[in-house]
N, C-alpha and C positions, 0 to 999 in steps of 0.2 A: 746600510746599518743592518744588521740584523734585525730579523723579524720579531715581533712583539709575541710573547709566549700566550699562547690560548688560556682563556679565562675556563676552568672548569664549571663555573656558575652558571654558564649560557650555552645554550645551542648542543646540549651534551647527546652524545648517540647511545649512551648508556648510563643508567642509574645507579649500578652499582658492579663492583668486580669481586670475583672469587677468585683468588690465587692458590694454587698448587705453593708447596714448600722447596723439597729437594731439588735442586736443580733450575729452580725459578728464582727464588730469591734469596737462596744461598747457592753455593757452588755444588756440584753432584759429586758423592763421596762413600755411597752404598758401595761395598765390594760384592759386585753381582755375581762373579762366577763362584768363589768359595761359599758365598753366603745360599746361591742356589743350590750349589752341590750338597750343602748339610742340610738343606729344608727337602731336596727330593729322598734323601735318606730317612728324615724324620717321618716324611708323608708314608714312606713304603713301609716302614715300621708298625704305623698305624693300621696298615692294611689298604692303602689308597694305591690304586694303580690305573693304567690306561695312558691316553697320549697326553691328556692334561698333564700329568704329573712325569712324564719322561722327557716332555718338549715345552711343557709351560713354565711363565716364569713365576718370580716371588708373588706375584699379584693373583695371576690366574690359577696357580696352583691352590692357593688358599680360597679362591671362588668355589672351583670345582669342587673342593671340599666341604664348603658352605653348601653346595647345592645339595649335598647327599646328608649332611647332619642338620641343617636348620630346619626342614619338614620335620624331623623327629625331635625338635626341640634340645638338640646335643649340641647347641655352639660353646656351651660352657666348657665342656670337653676338648674342643678344636683350642680356644684360647689357653687353656690350661697347659695342653701339650705343646703348642708349637708357639704361642707366644711369646715365652722366654728366648727363644732363638731368633724370632725377628728382634725382639728388643735388644739384643746383644749385638746385632748387627747395627740396628738404629744407632746405639749408643757409641760404637767404634766410628761410625760416621761423624757423631757427635764431636769427636774429638779433633775433627778436620774441618768441619765446616766453617764457612766464611761467608758473610753477605755478599751479596752482589752489588756493584757500587750505585749507591743512591737509593737502595732498597726502602730504607726506613722513611726517609725523606719522601717518598713516593706514598707510602702507605698515609702518612702524616698530611700530605698535600689532597689526596684523594678524600680521605675521612674529614679533614677541616673545611673541606669545600661542599660537604652535606651529602657525600656518595656513601653507600652502603658499602663495605670494605669486610670480606671475609675469607675463610681458608678452606679446603678440603685436600687432607693430604692423605697419603699411604703410609706415614712415619706413626709411629706409637705415641701416646699423649706422654711417656715419662722423658722421652730424648727430645719431643717439639716442646713441651713447656719449659725446658732448661734453654733451649735454643731462642723461643720467643722472647723471653727474658732477657737475655745475653745480647740480643740483636737489637733490642728495644723495638720489637715488632708486637708485642702483646696487647698494648693499649690502643692499637687501631684497629684490632681483628675480630669482627664477632659476626657469626659464631667462629668458631676453630673446630673444624669435624676432621679428628683423628682416625686412625686405623681401627682403633678399640671401640668406636662409637658406632661403626656400622655392622651390618652383617657380610657386604660384600665391599672389596676394594675396588678401586678405578682400576680397568677399563668400564665396572660397571656403574651406574649413573646413579646409587643410592643417595651417596653424601651430597651431590650437588641438588638433587633434587629435594633432599632434606633443606637446604639452605636456602632454596626457592621458595619452597613452603613457609619456612620460620620468617623470612622477607616479606612475603604477599606478595611477590612481583611476579611478571611473565618472564619466560624464558630468553625473550627478545629484550629484555631491558638490561641484561645482564652480560657481562664478557666474563669468560673464564681465561685464565693465564697459565700457562702451563710449559713443560718442555719435554713430552713425551708422547709416543703413541697413545698410552692408556689417557692421557690428559684429552687427546683429540677424541678418541672413542668416547669417553665418558662424557664429554661436552655433548657432543653428537647425540649421542644417547637420550641425553635431558633436553636438546632442542635449544641448546645455549652457544652462539658464536664463541669461537675458541682464538686465542692470539699464542703463539709458539715463540718462545724465546730460544734463539741459538746456544750452543754450547752446555746443552744441560745432558740429560740422561742420553737422548737420542740423537745421532747425526742428522742433518738437514734432510740427508738422502732418504731416511727412514720414512719419510712423510708423501713421498713420491705417490703413494697411491690413496692417501688419506689428507690432501693438503689441509691445513688450517685456514681460516678466514683471513687471519694476518699471520706473517713473520715477521719478527722484530729481532734485532742484535742487541739492544740496550734497554733497560727498564723505561728510561724517561722518553721512549716513544709511545709509550702507554698515553701521555699526557694528551697527545694530539687524537689518539684514537676514541679515548674516553669523551673529548671535547666534540669529536664529531668531524674533525676536517680532514680525516681520514677514512671516511665511511665509504667513500667511491670505491676503495681500495678491496672490499669484501669480496673474497672469491677468487682475488688475484695471486695470493698467497706471499706476497712480497709489501714491505711499506719501506719509503726512503728512510736512511739511518738517522737516529737522531744523536744527540749528545750522550755520551758514556754516562 
């Protein structure tokens, strides 16, 4: 006989879940190579130079620029100059995003069971708002922290820490769910356990030096993690596969 599905109302390992968006709840569609090439050129035209801009990715380039401009109170300049470039690639991805199987149902199940469910994403508000409505995610997620809401993108921990503060929860009560190295690094910086779902921005081999607490293949596996039945697997890097 199939085993009974765990109840989320009892014996929880976590009381809240923060989700990444692209690659986690939907497929990853940002065109990284051409987008980052355009962004490098745009940052160079603004006078930014150094290895952070010649070798960094879309998030670390932004963060390096913010390190210089935020102390001077000049973040509005950065948003005005670079925001439209990021937004254009967001909206390009929006034309191809599709939800992961069972994503909306999972969010609803977690929220109706009384867990806090939020989102911290490097995607901007414009494309994110359209996608959350289209895929019926919006009603379950509070807060939703987008790229425009923070000074620093993941892998910095700002958005995650803001969510913990909003919820008034300790870091070990919350599970972060993502798909990239930036998600692991951001969660680690915030002290939050992290689950990575395969098939997103980063290949599984990208996590060899920074293994997440859990590695999953399907969103449905989060039910067991949140309910606590797989708590013993923390640090192992693998979780038995669940239903798609």
